[in-house]
Each structure stands twice: as C-alpha cells, then as structure tokens.
N, C-alpha and C positions, 0 to 999 in steps of 0.2 A: 814633156809630151804626154798628154792624158791618154788613157786607154780607151779603146772602142767598146769595152765591156762595161756596161752601166747597170745591169740588172742581175739580181740573184734570186733564184726560186728555192724555197725551202719546203720540201714535201713533209708535212707534219700532221697528216690525218690518220696515221696508223694507230692500231689498238695497243701496241706495246705488249703483246702476249707473252714475250719471253721474260718480262719482268713483272708479271702478275704475281700476287694480287695488288702490288703497289699502284698499278696503273688502271685498276678497275674504275676509279672515279677521278683520276688524276692524270693529266697528259704526261706521257713518258718524257717529252721534251722539256718538262719542268722539273725533272729529277735534278737535284743540285749536285754539282761537283765542287766540293768545298763550300762556297757560299754564293755561287752563281748557277742558274739552271743551264742545261745544255743548250737551249735556244739562244741564250745570251752569248755564249761563246761563239756560236755559228754566225749570228748577226754581227757581233763585234768584229770578227775576223773579216767578214765581207766589207764592212764599213772601212776598216783600216786599209783594205786593198783598193779603195776608191769607188766601191759600188754606191750608186746613187738611189736606186729603186730596189726595195726589198719586198718580195711577194711570198706570203705564207699561204700554202695550200692546206687548209684546215679541214676538220670534220666535226662531228658532234662531240660535245664535252671538251672542247678545246678553248673555251673563252678565257681561261686563265692566262694564256699567252697574250691575248689582246690586252687584258688588264695589266699584265706585267710591263708592257711597253707604253703604259699610260701613267698619268699622274694619279697617285693615291691620295686624294685630298685630305681624308681624315687622318691618315698616317702622317702625312707631311705636316699638317697643322699641329698634331700632337707632339711630334719630334721638335718642332720649332718652339712650342710653348715650354717644353721641358729642357730646352737649351742643348739638345743632343745634335749639335750642328755637324759633327763629323759623320754620324750615321745618316743624317738627312742628306748630306752631300753625296754619300756613297749610293743612296737610293736614287737620287736625281741625276747623277752625272752622266748616265747613259741614255737619257730621254732624247729621242731624235725629234727633229722638227715635224710638225703635223703634215700628214700626207706622204711621208717618205716610206712608211711601212703600210702595206695594203694586204687585204685578205680575200681569198676566194675559197669557196666550199667545194670539196670533193664529195659529191652526194652519195656515191657508192664506193665501197672498197675494192676497186678493180685493178689495183696494182700501181707500181711506181710510174710506169709509163702513162697511165691514165691521170695520175696526180699531176705530172708535169704538163700534160696536154690541157688540163683545166686552167693553167696559168697562161695560155697562149695569147690572150688578148692583152694581158698586162706585161708580158715579157718583151713585146715590141718586135722589131724586124732585124735586130742585130744579134751578135753572139751574146750568150748569157751563161751564168753559172747555175748549177744545181748543187745544193749543199744539204746533205742529210745531217741533222744534229746528232744522230746516233753515232756517227763516225767522228769522234773527237781526236784531233791530232795535236800533240805537243811538239812545237817546233819554233825556231827563232823567226822564221818567215812563214806565214800562214799558207796553207794549201791553196786558198783563194788567190793569194798573190803569186804563188808559184805557178798555178795554172794560167793566170793571165800573162805572166812573163813568158811562159812556154808558147802560148798562143801568138803572142806578138812576134815570136821567132819563127814559128812553123806555119801559122795560119790554120784555119780549119778547127776541127774538134780535138780536144785533149782530155784524157781521162786519167785520174790518179790511180796508180797501180802499185802493188806490192807482191812479193813472193809469199806464197802460203804453202804449208805442207800439202803434198799431192792428195792425201786422203781428205783434204778440206775443199778441194776444187768444186765439189757439189754444193757449196754454200755461196758461190760467187759467179759473176760473169768473168770469163777467162779469155785472155787474148791469144790469138793465133798470130805469130810474128816471126820473122826470120832473124831479128836481132834483139832477142829478149834481154840480153845483158846491158844494152845501151840505156842511157838515162832517158832518151826519148825514142823508144822502140816504135817503128812503123807498124801500124795495125793493118793486117790483111784479112782478118776475120775475128769474130768473137762468138763465144758460145755461152748461153746462160745455164749455170749450174750443171756442168757436165759431170758424168760419172768419172772418177779418177782414172779409170782404165782407158778412157778415150779423150781426156782433157788435152788440148793442143799444147798447153804449157802449164806452169804453176803461177804465171803472172796474172794476178787477179785484181779486179776493179773494186776500189772502195767507193762509197757513194758521194764522191766529189767529182764533178764533171764541168767542163766548159764546152758548150755545144753551139752549133750553128742553128739558126732559126728553121732551116729546112727539116729539122727533126720533127717539127710539128706536123708537117705534111705526112710523114710516115706514121706518126702516132694517130693521126686522124683516120687511119684505116681500121683502128680498133681491133686488130688481130690478136687473138689470145695465144699465149705461149706457155712457158713453164708455170705450173700451178694454176693453169686456166686463167691467168692474169695477163693484162696488157703490159708487156715487158719493155722497159726502156732500152735494154740491151738489144732486143730484136730490131727496134727502130733505128738505133745507132748503126747496127750491122749493115742495114740497107743503104747507109750513106757512104760506106767504104768503097773506094774506087771512084766516087763522084766528087769527093772533097778530101783534102788532107786529113789524115786521122792518125793520131799518135797517142801512145801511153806516156805517162810521166812518172818516173820513179821519184816520188816526192821525198823530201828530206823531213824527218821527224818520226815520232812514235805514235802509232794509231791505237786507239782504245775503242773497242766495240761496246759502246754504252747501251746498246740494245739488249745486252746480256747482263745478268747479275754479276758475274765475275769480272766482266769488262768494266762495268760501272764502279765496282769496288776498287779495282786496280787504278782507275783514273783518279778516284778520290785520294788514294794514297800517293800516287805520283805527283799530282798537282799540289797536294798538301805539303809534300816534302820540298817542293820548289818555292813555297811561300816564305818570304823573309820573316813574317810575323808568326808563322805556324810550323815551319820546317822542323825545328828542334823538338817541339812537342809531339809532332806526328812520328818522328823517328823514335822517340821514347816509347810511344804507344805501340808501334810496330815491334820493337824489341821486347817489350813486355809480354805481348801475346805470342810472339814467335818462340820465346824461351819457356812458355808455360806448358 
C-alpha cells in the first residue's frame, strides 16, 4: 500500500551564518559530508521513503544546488573520454527524471515558516514532509520514512523530536506533553526557543516534520514570533486540538551540520561507516587524538 505523503519541502534559502566564512559565496547545503553534499542526503532519503515531488525553497546564490541535480555535460563527456566509468557512474546515478525536483524562491529572509509558506502551491493539498538538510540523521531507516510510518499510524501532524540538555531548550521548539517518555508523545502545546527556566520539557523538535496542508492557512497570517520571524512552530501550535499532533522519538543519531562542530562530527561519523574509508578515517582520528 502506497503512502499518502507524496511531497517533500526543503527550506534551503538560509545564509548559513553559523558556518561562515565558508558559506559567504557557497550554499551551506552544498557542504560535503565525506563525498556528498548535505542536500544530496536529504533528497536521497526522501526519495527512498517514496516521495515523488521534491520542492527546494531557495534564495540568492543557491544556483549550485540546481546545477548539482542536473547533468554536467562537460564533466560527463570528459570522464567518458578518459574511460573513468566508475566515477562517471557515481556522478550520474542519482540524477532524477526531469520535473521531479522543482524550485521556488524565498525572496526575503523572513524565517522558516515563511520559507515553507512559499512552497504552498507546489506542496498540494495533502500531507507533506519538511526536511532541513542541516539536520543530518544517521539511521538504518531514514527519518523521512519513520515520520511517514508514524503518520500512517496516528494521522495528522508528526514532528521528529529528541531530548536535549535543559540549558539548550532556547535553541529549539519544545513540546508540552503529558507523556514525554513515549515513542509517540501526544503534543498539547509547543513553545519556540523557551528560556530553560520555563521550558515545558526538554523534548525538542529537529527540523524534520510531517505536516497537514492546513498549516499553510496558519502561515498565511504572516504573524511574527521569536526573532521577529514567521515561525513554523507558532503555526503548528495553532493546529493542536484541531488535528492529531504527535512527536516522534526517531531512531538514529542527529548531527547539526549548521554548526562547524556538528558538520565536522558528521564527516567523521559517516566516514567511519564507509567500507572504503572507515579504516583510513579511524587511523586519522587516532593520529590527531594522540598528538
């Protein structure tokens, strides 16, 4: 039985200020983890979960992502002429059929909620995923598939959550729930970046969501929240009580690749798991850890 979730939205218009100066003229979503950029992992996981339509909400200086998911004719021809068939295959193997990836521009940096709202006409009228490439999760089953499976069980909205140290709650949207230890806690409220002293829990949302289309009606109000931005958390909170709403304690390890230390850790972790590189990466880590 196929899933009712057919669309994934990728908000990729941000400046990447936490990893400057690397992202001054280079999209943060193109930062490589081992040998694939962050956006590749995000799109790949959505495709493997059965997603048919992929919507990238871009901004200025983001054309590199469009080029990445296109044929590089000069490179392709050169690799073919030089007989580098294995490399050529690795470059071409993730090219999707024309029209499956689409792009819409977020013209002003007004927050995550505004970025998602910009995709409203492409997302359709059914449930859809929102996947931030910054939040890279290493798992046997992708968070995209885990969210879809949870939605098929509970209906309504599902957000990926994890426990964080209480002093870090002011970095996340945080759940208010009566059953925080459950795998699928029922959400009765959520607060965007609360002060640790008033945070309703430590169960915090990472930027992987499965949302019902009614969220676009809430986002259309364009109300400003934390940071004077249009917050997706605020729009989701207004759906609580109107639709089923659950958190999902996802399985896997999350890396915040929007930070320098998170991106470095992801490279080490993913490198160690590679059959062709794991031993070499382990030797490098040992070399510098012991120096």
